[in-house]
N, C-alpha and C positions, 0 to 999 in steps of 0.2 A: 320250042320253048323261048319265052321272051327274054331277051338280054337287057338287064337293068343298067340304067344310067348310073345309079348309085352302087354299083358293084364294089364292095369294100376290097375284096381280093378274090382271085379266081380259085375255084374248088381245087384245081390240079396243084396250084401253088401251096394252098393249105396242107394237101396231102403230102406234097414233097417235104414242105418245111416241118411237119409234125411226125414224118416217118410212117405215114398210114398207107397201107397197100391196097386195101378194099374201098372202092369209091363209096360204097354205101355207109362206110363208117365215118365220112368226113363231117366234122362238126358243122352245124348250121344254127343261125339265129332262128328261134321259133316264135317268140311272142315278147313284146314289150309293153310296160304299163307305166303311164306318167300320171302322178297324184299331185294335187294341191290341196291342202287343208285351208278351210276358210274359218274356221273357229266361230268367234262371236262377231264377225263383221256385219256391218249393216248390209241390208238387201241390195242397195245400188252398187256397193263394193263387191259383194259376192258376184252380181252379174258381170261386173267388170273382170274379175279373176276368170270366170268361165269363158269370157271372150278372149282373154289372153291366151289361156290354155288351147283353145280352138286355133289361135293365130299361130301358136308354137307348133303344134302337132298337124294341123290340117284336118283333124277330125272334131267332130262335136262331142264335148265331154258329156259324161254321164254323172248326174249327182249321186254322191254316196251318203247314205243316211246311218245314223248310229243304230246298231243292233241291239244295244242294252242300254238302259238308264244307268248312269254312274254319277251319284250325288257329289262326290268329291270333286268331279270335273265339271259339274253343273250341265251335265248332258242328259237329255231325255230320249227315250226310245223313239226312232223316226225323225230325229232332228237332223237337219242337213249338216255335215261336217266337212265335206269336200267335194271335190270333182275328180274324175279319173277319165283316162283315155287309152284304150287297148289298141296297140298297133300290131299287125302282121304283114308278112310279105314285103312288097314294094314300099308301103308306108313306113315299115319298121327300118328297112334299109336306108331309106331316105333321112329318117330321124337319127339313126346312128352315124350316118355320114356327117350330118350337120353337127351332131354332138361331139364327135372326135375332131373334126377339122376346123370347125368354128367356135363352139361354145366353151369347151375346156381350155383351148388356148387363151380365150378372152377372160377367163376367170382370174381375179386378182389373188395374189399371193398363192398361186397354185403350183404344187410341187409333185403333182401325180396322185393317182388313187391309191389308197391304202391297201395293203395285202388283204385286209378283211373285206374289201369291197366284192370279192368274189367267193363262191361257194364251190364245194367239191362236186355239187349236183349240176353245175353248169350255169349258175345265176351270177348276175352282177347288179349290185345296188349302188346307186350314185345319188347323194343329196346336193342339191345346188341351192345355195342359201340366197343368192340374188338372181332373179330371173331376168335381170337387166342385161345379161351377157348374151341373151337371145337376140339375134338381129331383128326380129319381128316386134320386139318390145322396146318402146321408148323409155329412156332413163326415169321420166317423171311418172310413169305408169307403174313401175316396179316398186311401189313403196312396201318394203319389208315383206315381200312375198317370197317364199321358197317352195320348191318342189322336189319330188322324189322320183327318180327313174329306176324301174326294175326291169332287166333284160334277161331272158332265158335262152339257153342254147342246148344243143345236144351233146356238148363236150362234157366229158366226165373225168373225175379224178385228176391225174396229173396234166392232162391236156388243156384244163380250163385256162389257167394263166397264159400258157403259150398261144392259145387261141385268140384270146382278148388282145394280147400284144400284137398279133398278126393283124387284127382289125384296126390297130392304131390306138388302143386305149393305152394311156400313160400309166401303167401300173408301176408302183415302187418295187424295188428288188427286195 
């Protein structure tokens, strides 16, 4: 088995901290999705947003298209509405390590993630209003662009919050 450079915490330490006896019940990160909406941006700006997302995640973003036409939002079916990147395995561990240790501490007026950021099914949703907090993004490039990070784990129920705290996520009490 390949030892990860970005191992957030050892599985044995997780089991001990959460009081789990069976190694197969140890919670693990499964998938992460990073989304950026582009809305009504001009074509050059959309391409720049895609390049920024690629720099942040290290993976090429996939365009997301509108599934339905919604007149109130002036959106037509098939129109480009954003970009997304799906992360698994080593890429996910690398991204979560950077998110917890670099990005969230650099966020202005940050007091921790709200209790509603995690779900009982093992998910964690984080909205980042200014992507300028990522080290790959120059401040002049991050003109009012925000992104959404969704992370899924195998932790369920009462183990979700303690598991994310063990990973270093600053959850409010």
